[in-house]
FIMI-647294 format. One record per residue (C-alpha): z, y, x. Coordinates in steps of 0.001 Angstrom, whole numbers, plus 500000, padded with zeros to 6 digits. Layout:
<sites>
+--------+--------+--------+
:      w :      v :      u :
+--------+--------+--------+
:      Z :      Y :      X :
...
+--------+--------+--------+
</sites>
This chain:
<sites>
+--------+--------+--------+
:      w :      v :      u :
+--------+--------+--------+
: 500009 : 500006 : 499973 :
: 498905 : 503262 : 501661 :
: 501382 : 506094 : 502146 :
: 500598 : 509026 : 499837 :
: 500369 : 512170 : 502028 :
: 499473 : 515804 : 501430 :
: 498241 : 518212 : 504084 :
: 499687 : 521735 : 504337 :
: 497585 : 524012 : 506530 :
: 494020 : 523494 : 507817 :
: 494006 : 525719 : 510928 :
: 493643 : 524772 : 514570 :
: 496061 : 521826 : 514291 :
: 495782 : 521086 : 510580 :
: 492062 : 520346 : 510624 :
: 492664 : 517420 : 512997 :
: 495617 : 516165 : 510938 :
: 493526 : 516362 : 507770 :
: 490694 : 514372 : 509317 :
: 493132 : 511637 : 510303 :
: 494720 : 511488 : 506870 :
: 491285 : 511078 : 505305 :
: 489871 : 508475 : 507736 :
: 492941 : 506298 : 508310 :
: 493291 : 503681 : 505555 :
: 497069 : 503686 : 506062 :
: 497159 : 507001 : 504161 :
: 496063 : 508236 : 500736 :
: 495429 : 511977 : 500577 :
: 497009 : 513547 : 497471 :
: 496439 : 517236 : 498130 :
: 495586 : 519999 : 500557 :
: 497265 : 523417 : 500704 :
: 495391 : 526334 : 502293 :
: 496419 : 529934 : 502956 :
: 493136 : 531645 : 502062 :
: 491220 : 532007 : 498810 :
: 488007 : 531359 : 500764 :
: 489104 : 527756 : 501389 :
: 490582 : 527138 : 497940 :
: 488588 : 524800 : 495761 :
: 486719 : 523182 : 498716 :
: 486795 : 519453 : 499114 :
: 489163 : 518206 : 501793 :
: 486289 : 516492 : 503574 :
: 484456 : 519766 : 503961 :
: 487513 : 521405 : 505483 :
: 487871 : 518469 : 507882 :
: 484222 : 518499 : 508953 :
: 483478 : 515130 : 507246 :
: 480426 : 514261 : 505132 :
: 481799 : 512013 : 502382 :
: 483677 : 513955 : 499641 :
: 487282 : 512878 : 498921 :
: 487568 : 514308 : 495413 :
: 490668 : 516218 : 496611 :
: 490257 : 519978 : 496348 :
: 492221 : 522524 : 498335 :
: 494714 : 524813 : 496607 :
: 496810 : 527847 : 497510 :
: 499526 : 526721 : 495086 :
: 502305 : 524748 : 496768 :
: 503596 : 523572 : 493367 :
: 500351 : 521680 : 492805 :
: 501040 : 519826 : 496060 :
: 504590 : 518966 : 494894 :
: 503459 : 517916 : 491419 :
: 501197 : 515221 : 492936 :
: 504408 : 513587 : 494265 :
: 503262 : 512497 : 497732 :
: 505570 : 510390 : 499836 :
: 505230 : 512887 : 502703 :
: 503537 : 516161 : 503597 :
: 502088 : 516932 : 507001 :
: 503023 : 520598 : 507606 :
: 500879 : 522390 : 510133 :
: 500770 : 525844 : 508631 :
: 501546 : 528629 : 511143 :
: 505255 : 529547 : 510918 :
: 505675 : 531945 : 513839 :
: 504666 : 535000 : 511871 :
: 505964 : 533806 : 508449 :
: 509256 : 532182 : 509305 :
: 511166 : 532958 : 506073 :
: 508328 : 531682 : 503962 :
: 507912 : 528517 : 506048 :
: 511637 : 527639 : 505831 :
: 511485 : 528165 : 502097 :
: 508468 : 525843 : 501945 :
: 510501 : 523145 : 503694 :
: 513431 : 523667 : 501340 :
: 511230 : 523308 : 498223 :
: 509436 : 520240 : 499575 :
: 512622 : 518436 : 500606 :
: 514397 : 519259 : 497332 :
: 511422 : 517696 : 495524 :
: 512176 : 514407 : 497300 :
: 509198 : 514617 : 499613 :
: 509479 : 513857 : 503346 :
: 508009 : 516279 : 505901 :
: 506333 : 515658 : 509241 :
: 505356 : 518959 : 510796 :
: 504200 : 520821 : 513896 :
: 506115 : 524021 : 512976 :
: 508538 : 525736 : 512982 :
: 509035 : 524509 : 516532 :
: 512780 : 525057 : 516756 :
: 513213 : 522356 : 514124 :
: 512526 : 519829 : 516849 :
: 516255 : 519960 : 517459 :
: 517802 : 522927 : 515601 :
: 521562 : 522422 : 516080 :
: 523196 : 525262 : 518065 :
: 519731 : 526889 : 517969 :
: 519396 : 528042 : 514366 :
: 522151 : 530068 : 512680 :
: 523903 : 528212 : 509851 :
: 522424 : 530435 : 507162 :
: 518935 : 529183 : 508138 :
: 519812 : 525581 : 508862 :
: 522279 : 524686 : 506105 :
: 519818 : 525143 : 503198 :
: 517437 : 522686 : 504858 :
: 520145 : 520111 : 505407 :
: 521365 : 520481 : 501841 :
: 517782 : 520238 : 500502 :
: 517169 : 517050 : 502492 :
: 520388 : 515548 : 501116 :
: 519615 : 516567 : 497528 :
: 516077 : 515169 : 497701 :
: 516941 : 512100 : 499768 :
: 514177 : 513174 : 502135 :
: 513693 : 513548 : 505904 :
: 512155 : 516264 : 508058 :
: 510626 : 515692 : 511494 :
: 509010 : 518503 : 513529 :
: 507244 : 517786 : 516789 :
: 503948 : 518221 : 518633 :
: 503184 : 518494 : 522329 :
: 505250 : 521520 : 523496 :
: 507742 : 521739 : 521923 :
: 507146 : 518046 : 521416 :
: 506437 : 514854 : 523269 :
: 505716 : 516525 : 526572 :
: 509358 : 517662 : 526690 :
: 511317 : 515048 : 524763 :
: 509553 : 511652 : 524669 :
: 508218 : 511713 : 528247 :
: 511218 : 513196 : 530136 :
: 513752 : 511063 : 528256 :
: 511748 : 507914 : 528998 :
: 511884 : 508783 : 532715 :
: 515580 : 509695 : 532474 :
: 516275 : 506247 : 531165 :
: 515177 : 504747 : 534482 :
: 517469 : 506889 : 536661 :
: 520733 : 506184 : 538400 :
: 521726 : 509829 : 538401 :
: 520118 : 513110 : 537264 :
: 520653 : 516628 : 538615 :
: 517927 : 518387 : 536603 :
: 515075 : 517822 : 534198 :
: 512342 : 520457 : 534230 :
: 509435 : 520421 : 531704 :
: 506475 : 522670 : 532453 :
: 503375 : 523743 : 530584 :
: 500806 : 525147 : 533054 :
: 497798 : 526109 : 530936 :
: 494861 : 528547 : 530810 :
: 494870 : 529807 : 527191 :
: 491482 : 531513 : 527394 :
: 489878 : 529085 : 524959 :
: 492766 : 529056 : 522505 :
: 491071 : 530606 : 519473 :
: 493898 : 532087 : 517453 :
: 494219 : 535886 : 517514 :
: 497526 : 535723 : 515613 :
: 499132 : 533526 : 518282 :
: 497474 : 535107 : 521315 :
: 497896 : 538789 : 520442 :
: 500637 : 539122 : 517860 :
: 502983 : 536315 : 518908 :
: 502403 : 536093 : 522664 :
: 501370 : 539712 : 523318 :
: 498263 : 539088 : 525403 :
: 495902 : 542059 : 525407 :
: 498760 : 544389 : 524487 :
: 500159 : 547233 : 526627 :
: 502705 : 546047 : 529194 :
: 505461 : 548178 : 527539 :
: 504779 : 546575 : 524179 :
: 507252 : 543770 : 523357 :
: 505545 : 541011 : 521360 :
: 507318 : 538684 : 518935 :
: 507753 : 535934 : 521552 :
: 509583 : 538239 : 523952 :
: 511939 : 539927 : 521506 :
: 515574 : 539340 : 522537 :
: 516608 : 535726 : 521953 :
: 513265 : 534473 : 520630 :
: 512393 : 532314 : 523654 :
: 515762 : 530639 : 523362 :
: 515182 : 530209 : 519637 :
: 511714 : 528701 : 520011 :
: 512397 : 526506 : 523027 :
: 516169 : 526236 : 522795 :
: 515430 : 523103 : 520744 :
: 513856 : 521561 : 523830 :
: 516788 : 522099 : 526155 :
: 519353 : 521231 : 523488 :
: 517592 : 517960 : 522727 :
: 517242 : 517013 : 526374 :
: 520958 : 517758 : 526819 :
: 521783 : 515663 : 523775 :
: 519724 : 512798 : 525198 :
: 521628 : 513026 : 528468 :
: 525014 : 513360 : 526711 :
: 525518 : 516854 : 528105 :
: 527425 : 519750 : 526600 :
: 525627 : 522939 : 527662 :
: 527708 : 525990 : 528594 :
: 524907 : 528364 : 527649 :
: 521163 : 528746 : 527224 :
: 519504 : 531461 : 529308 :
: 515990 : 532887 : 529334 :
: 513778 : 534998 : 531548 :
: 510115 : 536015 : 531756 :
: 507516 : 537809 : 533850 :
: 504259 : 539378 : 532631 :
: 501233 : 540352 : 534687 :
: 498441 : 542804 : 533662 :
: 494699 : 542129 : 533654 :
: 492954 : 543370 : 536807 :
: 489821 : 544244 : 534800 :
: 488329 : 543967 : 531314 :
: 487323 : 540448 : 530210 :
: 486919 : 538441 : 527045 :
: 488631 : 535266 : 525790 :
: 487951 : 533170 : 522693 :
: 490489 : 535114 : 520598 :
: 489105 : 538550 : 521604 :
: 488994 : 541200 : 524323 :
: 491513 : 541750 : 527094 :
: 491510 : 545299 : 528470 :
: 492370 : 546140 : 532087 :
: 496102 : 546812 : 532446 :
: 497130 : 544883 : 529358 :
: 499081 : 541581 : 529463 :
: 497020 : 538692 : 530797 :
: 499554 : 536238 : 532252 :
: 503043 : 535150 : 531217 :
: 505668 : 533018 : 532911 :
: 508955 : 532218 : 531259 :
: 511927 : 529851 : 531531 :
: 514546 : 528672 : 529074 :
: 517486 : 527146 : 530972 :
: 520333 : 524938 : 529700 :
: 523253 : 525691 : 532002 :
: 526099 : 523376 : 533062 :
: 528773 : 524702 : 535458 :
: 526531 : 527536 : 536501 :
: 523567 : 525247 : 537281 :
: 520325 : 524805 : 535296 :
: 520557 : 521195 : 534135 :
: 517582 : 521177 : 531764 :
: 514736 : 523707 : 532033 :
: 511667 : 524505 : 529918 :
: 509095 : 526544 : 531875 :
: 505715 : 527907 : 530767 :
: 503068 : 529245 : 533112 :
: 500327 : 530810 : 530955 :
: 497172 : 532432 : 532301 :
: 494046 : 533776 : 530627 :
: 492005 : 533211 : 533786 :
: 492567 : 530597 : 536481 :
: 492365 : 533162 : 539251 :
: 495386 : 535105 : 537959 :
: 498747 : 534777 : 539714 :
: 497611 : 532208 : 542323 :
: 501163 : 531995 : 543691 :
: 502453 : 530606 : 540404 :
: 502502 : 526834 : 539827 :
: 499000 : 525392 : 539515 :
: 497945 : 522700 : 536991 :
: 497057 : 519147 : 538042 :
: 493578 : 519572 : 536566 :
: 491321 : 522598 : 535890 :
: 492366 : 524403 : 532731 :
: 495913 : 523065 : 532470 :
: 498395 : 520251 : 532446 :
: 501973 : 519403 : 531525 :
: 504495 : 518492 : 534188 :
: 507856 : 516721 : 534028 :
: 510079 : 516919 : 537085 :
: 513248 : 514802 : 537193 :
: 515511 : 515544 : 540155 :
: 517897 : 512677 : 540767 :
: 518048 : 509113 : 542014 :
: 515206 : 508382 : 541869 :
: 513280 : 511655 : 541388 :
: 510049 : 511844 : 539469 :
: 507098 : 514178 : 539147 :
: 504794 : 513331 : 536233 :
: 501574 : 515307 : 535483 :
: 500064 : 514844 : 532034 :
: 496366 : 515776 : 531944 :
: 494677 : 516125 : 528573 :
: 490930 : 515850 : 528005 :
: 488583 : 515068 : 525161 :
: 484873 : 514164 : 524725 :
: 484779 : 516821 : 522005 :
: 486221 : 519835 : 523823 :
: 488383 : 521152 : 526600 :
: 492102 : 520810 : 527400 :
: 493090 : 523188 : 524611 :
: 491130 : 521190 : 522042 :
: 492763 : 517979 : 523305 :
: 496142 : 519603 : 523014 :
: 495518 : 520517 : 519371 :
: 494479 : 516955 : 518568 :
: 497500 : 515602 : 520391 :
: 499823 : 517920 : 518476 :
: 498324 : 516852 : 515155 :
: 498401 : 513175 : 515889 :
: 502016 : 513135 : 517193 :
: 502934 : 514310 : 513725 :
: 500488 : 512208 : 511612 :
: 501250 : 508949 : 513480 :
: 504977 : 509506 : 512914 :
: 504607 : 509703 : 509122 :
: 505476 : 506010 : 508459 :
: 508612 : 506377 : 510583 :
: 509550 : 509628 : 508863 :
: 509166 : 508090 : 505422 :
: 511353 : 505148 : 506493 :
: 513979 : 507342 : 508165 :
: 517418 : 508226 : 506828 :
: 517540 : 511536 : 504904 :
: 518068 : 514692 : 506892 :
: 516563 : 516503 : 509868 :
: 515278 : 513766 : 512172 :
: 514406 : 514080 : 515892 :
: 512786 : 511980 : 518580 :
: 516290 : 510705 : 519328 :
: 516411 : 509209 : 515815 :
: 512967 : 507759 : 515232 :
: 511685 : 504454 : 516604 :
: 508960 : 504512 : 519237 :
: 505637 : 505420 : 517636 :
: 503126 : 503162 : 519363 :
: 499728 : 504015 : 517847 :
: 499626 : 500846 : 515784 :
: 496255 : 500377 : 514075 :
: 494511 : 503115 : 516090 :
: 492358 : 500978 : 518386 :
: 488666 : 501869 : 518161 :
: 485980 : 499936 : 519954 :
: 484030 : 501989 : 522559 :
+--------+--------+--------+
</sites>
């Protein structure tokens, strides 16, 4: 019996999730929510770039999605610039008795001691009332900084530090809202974007360091953050738009979980819009970008994760990976105990049934 699933959001991540929900016989698509009137009424197959109609039309009405009573929704709608609305969406879905597997809001990867009680408690109460579970993950925050480092940690005798790094050229990331409004690229250097407002880095990626600490059985003394921005040396263009000379073109930040004055778990991002910017910063293991896990201990590890795809570059591969981390977890989320679930709670998702002959 297939799992009845609805898709919420059909953007950069959602389009890949939707395609998987349509083509994988393990799922039955019950509905698609979209944010724009231009997409409303279109068949799900058209939105996913598939030829065979599904008979499921997109809607802007969340209540229609709930009325179809899916077992789970895959939530990939952008939450960074509509946080209050996204959290209310989760509350409504959970209260309706519907499980959620999502790629946003990212701090829900592990929200305890990250979210204030007034934001977290309504979700926990809704999950309890609806007997439903919520799992948020992806690649970063996601499996690149929970599944992979914790697997390595499980083979150590002792650990002094775990550092998770994203080292990526974002030039081909085609989302103006994320690139300009959230991250502040192309903005004057004295402009403070959403991501760099006080406490936001620790909110967005505090879930990463808190979950790593929980996996290690550590009680953190504090979570600290820092960042550096570098201006563009000249005018140039990226997929999301134009970058003017002197505006922000590279960003490096850290979120550190501290124990006895030492950084025990660290999340670091090194983000460029051109590969020739900031040559002294850490370099990726492959052109375009990679993810790195460094475990300092006995033994120590350095793991480079290099994404690629026959259908696009590293950023395309990352979007697919984000979508599929969530979609492939749906059966485990449906089977999970009610509440906010994390990678520490779910069984290993192995890719069962995904083999495709070359």
